[in-house]
N, C-alpha and C positions, 0 to 999 in steps of 0.2 A: 830089102823092104819088108819081106814076109817075116823075117826074124824080128824086126822092130814091131810089127803088128802083133806077132805072137807074144812078145814081151809086154806090150801094152795090155793085151787080154789077160796075161798072167798076173799083171799088177792089179787088174780089176778083180780077179779071182782071189788074190791075197787080201785085198781090202774087204771083199765079201766074207771070207773066212774069218778075218780079224773081227769084224762086226759080229759075226756069229759067235765067236768066242766071248765077246763082251756080253752078249745076251745070255749065253749059257752060264757064265760066271756070276752075273747079277741074279739070275734065277736061282742058282744054288745058294747064294748068299741070302737072298730074300727068304727062301724056304727055311734056312737055319734060323733067321731072325724071327720069323712069324710062327715057328713050330710051337713054341710055348707062350705065344702072345696072341691075345684076341684082337689087338689093334691091327686093322687092315691097311694102315697108311703105307707101310712099306710095299705091300702087294700092289696098291694103286700106283705108287711111284714106279715100281718095276714094270707094270703093264704099260704105263705111259712111255717109259724108256724103250720098251720093245716096239711099240708102235712107231716111235720116232726113228729107231734103228732100221726098221723095215722100210720106212719111207726113204731114208737116206740110201739104202742099198738099191731100192727100186729106181730112184731118180738117177743114181749113178749108172745103173743098167740101161735105162731108157736113153740116156744121153751118150754113153760111150760105146755100147755094143753096136748100135746102128752105124756109127762112124767106123768102127773096126771092120764091120761087114762090107761097107761101101769101099773101104780101102783095099780089102782083100779082092773084091770083085774087080776093082781097077787094076790091081797088081796081076790078076789072072787074065786080064784082057777080056773079061765078060762084058764090061761096058766102060766107057770113058767117064770117070768120076771127077774130072777136073773142076767142073762147075760146082760140084757138091762140096768141095773142100772149103770154099768161102762160106757156104751156107752153114756148115758145121762150126767152122772157126769163129764166125761172126754172130751166130745166133744160138745154136744148140749147146755148145760147150760153155759159153758164158752163162747161159740159163742155169746150168748145173752149178756153176760157181756162185750164183746168186741164191739158189734154193738151199744149198747146204747150210750156210750160216743162219738162214731163217729157221731151218729145222733144228739146228743146235740151240738157237735162242728159245724156241718153243719147248725144248726139253728142259730148260732151266726154269721155266715158269711154273 
């Protein structure tokens, strides 16, 4: 069980690092485009992309990390988290699944 929880957390870390790479790449690209250009449209679009990306990472963190922590506590017999599993699976994790498409949609507007 602990191996699966560790794998779950590592997946979250990989997702966070991947989004960080997207932000870094777009920032470098925008800097190259706007270096000789006075139009700040690309900078505004890049700033919006960064805000959306930060919100996506934040919502993933808020939804998944508490679940992983509760599972670890249960696995280590710190407390019985049996009742918490339904709370996370029926409420918290679906909220994350709903929020992400909304955030992606906002990034396209």
